[in-house]
Structures are given as structure tokens and as C-alpha cells.
C-alpha positions as CSV (number, residue, x, y, z in Angstrom):
1,M,-2.3,10.7,-17.2
2,S,0.7,11.2,-14.6
3,K,3.5,8.6,-14.7
4,L,3.3,7.2,-11.2
5,L,6.9,7.1,-9.4
6,Y,5.9,5.3,-6.3
7,M,5.2,2.4,-8.4
8,E,8.9,2.1,-9.2
9,D,10.6,3.7,-6.3
10,C,8.5,3.1,-3.1
11,Y,11.5,4.8,-1.7
12,L,11.2,8.2,-3.2
13,K,10.7,11.2,-1.1
14,E,11.3,14.4,-3.4
15,F,10.7,14.8,-6.8
16,D,10.0,17.6,-9.5
17,A,6.6,18.1,-11.6
18,I,4.6,20.2,-14.0
19,V,1.1,21.5,-13.5
20,K,-1.3,20.3,-15.5
21,E,-4.2,20.7,-14.3
22,V,-5.6,23.0,-11.9
23,D,-9.1,22.9,-10.2
24,G,-8.9,25.4,-7.1
25,N,-6.9,24.1,-4.6
26,K,-6.5,21.1,-6.4
27,V,-4.1,19.7,-8.6
28,V,-2.8,17.4,-11.2
29,L,0.5,16.9,-12.0
30,D,2.5,15.6,-14.9
31,Q,4.8,13.0,-12.5
32,T,3.9,11.9,-8.9
33,A,5.4,10.1,-6.1
34,F,2.3,10.8,-3.6
35,Y,0.5,7.8,-3.5
36,P,-3.3,8.1,-3.9
37,E,-5.8,6.2,-0.8
38,S,-6.6,3.1,-2.2
39,G,-6.5,-0.8,-1.6
40,G,-7.1,0.2,2.3
41,Q,-3.8,2.3,2.3
42,P,-3.8,6.0,3.1
43,S,-2.9,8.6,0.9
44,D,0.4,10.5,1.3
45,K,0.6,14.1,2.8
46,G,3.2,16.0,2.1
47,E,4.4,19.4,0.7
48,I,4.4,21.1,-3.0
49,Y,6.6,24.4,-3.3
50,K,6.4,27.6,-6.0
51,D,9.0,30.0,-6.0
52,G,9.2,30.4,-2.0
53,S,5.2,29.7,-1.4
54,V,4.3,26.3,0.5
55,Y,1.5,24.2,-0.4
56,R,0.5,21.5,2.1
57,V,-0.7,18.3,0.0
58,V,-3.8,17.2,2.7
59,R,-5.0,14.2,0.7
60,V,-4.1,12.9,-2.9
61,Y,-7.1,10.6,-4.6
62,K,-7.6,9.1,-8.0
63,D,-10.5,10.7,-10.5
64,K,-11.2,8.8,-13.6
65,G,-7.8,7.7,-13.8
66,K,-6.1,11.4,-12.4
67,V,-4.5,11.6,-9.4
68,V,-5.3,14.6,-7.6
69,H,-3.3,16.2,-5.2
70,E,-5.6,18.2,-2.7
71,L,-3.9,21.6,-1.1
72,D,-4.3,23.5,2.0
73,K,-4.7,26.7,-0.5
74,P,-5.4,27.4,-4.0
75,G,-2.6,29.6,-5.7
76,L,-1.1,26.9,-8.4
77,N,-1.2,27.2,-11.6
78,I,-1.0,25.3,-14.8
79,G,2.3,24.9,-16.3
80,D,4.1,26.2,-13.2
81,K,7.0,23.6,-12.3
82,V,7.3,23.0,-8.5
83,R,9.3,20.7,-5.9
84,A,7.4,17.7,-4.3
85,K,8.2,16.2,-1.4
86,I,6.4,13.4,0.6
87,D,6.3,13.4,4.5
88,W,8.2,10.8,4.9
89,E,7.7,9.6,8.4
90,R,3.8,9.6,7.4
91,R,4.8,7.0,4.2
92,Y,7.5,4.9,5.6
93,L,5.1,3.9,8.7
94,F,2.9,2.6,6.0
95,M,4.9,0.8,3.9
96,R,5.9,-1.5,7.2
97,Y,2.2,-2.0,7.8
98,H,2.0,-2.7,4.2
99,T,4.6,-5.2,4.1
100,A,3.4,-6.8,7.5
101,C,-0.3,-7.4,6.0
102,H,1.2,-9.4,3.1
103,V,3.1,-11.4,5.5
104,L,0.6,-12.4,8.3
105,S,-2.3,-12.8,5.8
106,T,-0.1,-15.3,3.9
107,V,0.7,-17.2,7.2
108,I,-2.8,-17.1,8.1
109,H,-3.8,-18.2,4.7
110,N,-1.3,-20.9,4.4
111,V,-2.8,-22.4,7.2
112,T,-6.2,-22.0,7.5
113,G,-7.0,-21.6,3.4
114,A,-8.6,-18.9,4.7
115,E,-9.5,-15.4,2.7
116,I,-8.3,-11.8,3.5
117,T,-11.6,-10.2,2.9
118,G,-10.2,-6.5,3.7
119,N,-7.8,-4.6,5.8
120,Q,-6.7,-0.5,6.7
121,I,-4.1,0.8,7.3
122,G,-3.4,3.6,9.8
123,E,-0.9,5.8,11.7
124,E,-2.0,4.2,15.2
125,R,-3.2,0.3,14.2
126,T,-4.0,-1.6,11.1
127,R,-6.3,-4.3,11.0
128,I,-7.0,-7.2,8.6
129,D,-10.5,-8.8,8.1
130,F,-10.5,-12.6,7.0
131,S,-12.8,-15.7,6.4
132,L,-12.3,-18.1,9.3
133,K,-15.2,-20.9,10.6
134,E,-13.3,-21.1,14.1
135,F,-11.7,-18.1,15.8
136,D,-9.5,-19.0,17.7
137,R,-7.7,-16.6,19.7
138,E,-4.6,-18.1,20.7
139,K,-4.0,-19.7,17.7
140,I,-4.2,-16.2,16.3
141,Q,-0.8,-15.6,18.4
142,D,0.9,-18.4,16.8
143,Y,0.5,-17.2,13.8
144,V,1.4,-13.6,14.7
145,K,4.8,-15.7,16.4
146,A,5.0,-17.5,12.8
147,A,5.1,-14.0,10.8
148,N,7.4,-12.5,13.1
149,R,9.9,-15.3,12.5
150,L,9.8,-14.7,8.7
151,I,10.2,-10.7,9.4
152,D,13.7,-11.8,11.2
153,D,14.6,-14.3,8.0
154,A,15.6,-10.8,6.4
155,R,14.1,-11.6,3.1
156,P,14.1,-9.1,0.5
157,V,10.8,-7.7,-1.1
158,R,10.5,-7.3,-4.8
159,I,8.6,-5.2,-6.8
160,K,8.0,-6.9,-10.4
161,M,6.0,-5.7,-13.9
162,L,5.0,-8.9,-15.3
163,P,2.9,-9.4,-18.4
164,R,-0.2,-9.9,-18.2
165,E,0.0,-14.0,-18.8
166,E,3.4,-14.5,-17.0
167,A,1.8,-12.8,-14.1
168,F,-1.4,-15.6,-14.1
169,K,1.3,-18.4,-14.1
170,I,1.8,-17.6,-10.5
171,P,-1.0,-19.7,-8.6
172,S,-1.8,-16.8,-5.8
173,L,-2.7,-14.4,-8.8
174,V,-4.9,-16.9,-11.0
175,K,-8.2,-16.2,-8.8
176,L,-7.6,-12.3,-10.2
177,R,-7.8,-12.5,-14.1
178,K,-11.5,-12.1,-13.7
179,M,-11.4,-9.2,-12.1
180,L,-8.6,-7.3,-14.1
181,P,-10.0,-5.7,-17.0
182,E,-8.1,-7.2,-20.7
183,S,-6.5,-3.2,-21.2
184,I,-4.4,-4.2,-17.9
185,K,-1.3,-5.7,-20.0
186,L,1.2,-4.8,-17.0
187,V,0.6,-6.6,-14.0
188,R,2.8,-5.5,-11.0
189,V,3.6,-8.0,-8.5
190,V,5.2,-7.6,-4.5
191,E,7.5,-10.7,-3.8
192,I,8.4,-11.6,-0.2
193,E,11.4,-13.8,-1.5
194,G,10.6,-18.1,-1.0
195,F,7.2,-16.8,0.6
196,D,4.4,-15.3,-1.1
197,Q,3.6,-12.9,-4.4
198,Q,0.6,-10.9,-5.0
199,A,-0.2,-8.4,-7.3
200,C,-0.5,-4.9,-5.3
201,A,-0.2,-1.5,-6.5
202,G,0.7,-0.6,-2.4
203,T,4.3,0.3,-1.5
204,H,6.2,-1.4,0.5
205,V,9.7,-1.7,2.2
206,A,12.6,-3.5,0.8
207,N,12.6,-6.3,3.0
208,T,11.4,-7.8,5.7
209,K,13.5,-6.9,8.5
210,E,12.4,-3.3,8.8
211,I,8.9,-4.2,9.3
212,G,10.2,-4.5,12.9
213,H,7.4,-6.8,14.8
214,I,4.0,-7.5,14.8
215,R,1.6,-7.4,18.0
216,V,-2.2,-7.7,18.3
217,V,-3.8,-5.4,20.3
218,E,-7.6,-6.7,19.9
219,M,-9.3,-9.4,18.1
220,K,-13.0,-8.7,17.0
221,N,-15.6,-11.5,15.9
222,K,-17.5,-9.3,13.0
223,G,-20.2,-12.1,12.4
224,K,-20.5,-15.8,11.1
225,D,-17.2,-16.6,9.0
226,N,-15.9,-12.6,9.2
227,R,-12.7,-12.3,12.1
228,R,-11.2,-9.0,12.7
229,V,-7.4,-8.6,14.3
230,Y,-5.8,-5.1,14.9
231,F,-2.2,-5.2,15.5
232,V,0.9,-2.6,15.3
233,L,4.4,-2.4,14.8
234,E,7.6,-2.7,17.0
């Protein structure tokens, strides 16, 4: 199984690796900083270099526990030593969006008790779905203002790997106990200082000040008790 470098350092832009498996234009590396698509966050893109040849990474995903890098062409072989570089501009945008999702969803939950039912991060805009009986658009704007005030507090964002039992002592994580297999002994927790702690495997900025400001661009009523908010970062 590949070592997941992004789990420890979201700011790692380049790394060395060894090709462990090859299936045409799809490769598995011994370690990777490329984020595989999951949890509403798209995969990273970038490039892999070998002896003057450049292979564009067009998609990254998990398959049976392995991180698969889909390249624009075949050519790599098992045992090749390669240098890899992620598309940092794209990655950093997703980091800002992902942390913004945590801030806004927690503000909404703390005020209304609404649960987040889904999210999808995008390059142009990002959406959050949440369960809420009343859909007051003015109140949504108030929640966004509250989120932006918290962002302006420049709160540190920390990533911690906690033993399972310790993690489940955190109130916001208790509900995950039955969802996470017993085989998972360490839980990755993303903490926004003094505000929120959530189990999350995504990439995040190190401080809320890096997010910018949230601006809602569209709101949709998606049926009974299901609301959708689209936003961009400024």
C-alpha cells in the first residue's frame, strides 16, 4: 500500500517515488502526495518525470485500497524511480475550499442543528448540501457573514492522528464510531482551533486566513428538508 504523503503534509508539492505496479497508463507508486478523488474533493493533477520524459497525471483514484495514478500515456515500468509534481494552484484552491466547507457547515450546524448531507468541491464553485426544514435565504447570508468573521480570526488549522478511542471522546466524532471499521486504529482529525474538530482525510490550509472570504452565488431547495448552497472564494 502506498504511503500517503498528503495525509501528513498538505503543502508538499514535489516528491520522489518508485513505481510499484503498472497497468498500461495506470501506475501505483510506493508513496504519493497526489490526493485521490474522494469525500467530495476532486483528485489532484500534475506530472511525473522519468529520464526526460513527462507523463501528465490526469486523474487519481483509489481502487481496492491502492492509489492509482492515471497518466496521459503509457511508458513507465515497475521499479522506475520517478519525480512527481502536483498542480499546486489547483491543489491549493481545493485546500481553501475544503477548509471553507468545514467553517460554513459548522456555523450552520451550531445555529440550526442541520446535518451536512453532501458536498462537492469544484474549480469554479463549491456546493454544500444540508438538512434544514426552513430555508431562509437571509439567514443563510447571516451564517456566511459569521463564517467570514471566524475566517478573519486567522485561526490555526491542525491535523492530528489520534488513537481510535481518544478520537471518539470528541463530541463531534462520536457518531462516526459505528461507521468506521474496527480495523481503523488511528483517526485523522482536522481541528480549527477553538471552533471545530472533524474526522477528515482531505487536504486543508494551515490557517483560516488563507481561505479568503465566502460569497454565496446560488441557493437551491432540493426537496423536503434538503437545501443546497453554492459559493465561491474571494
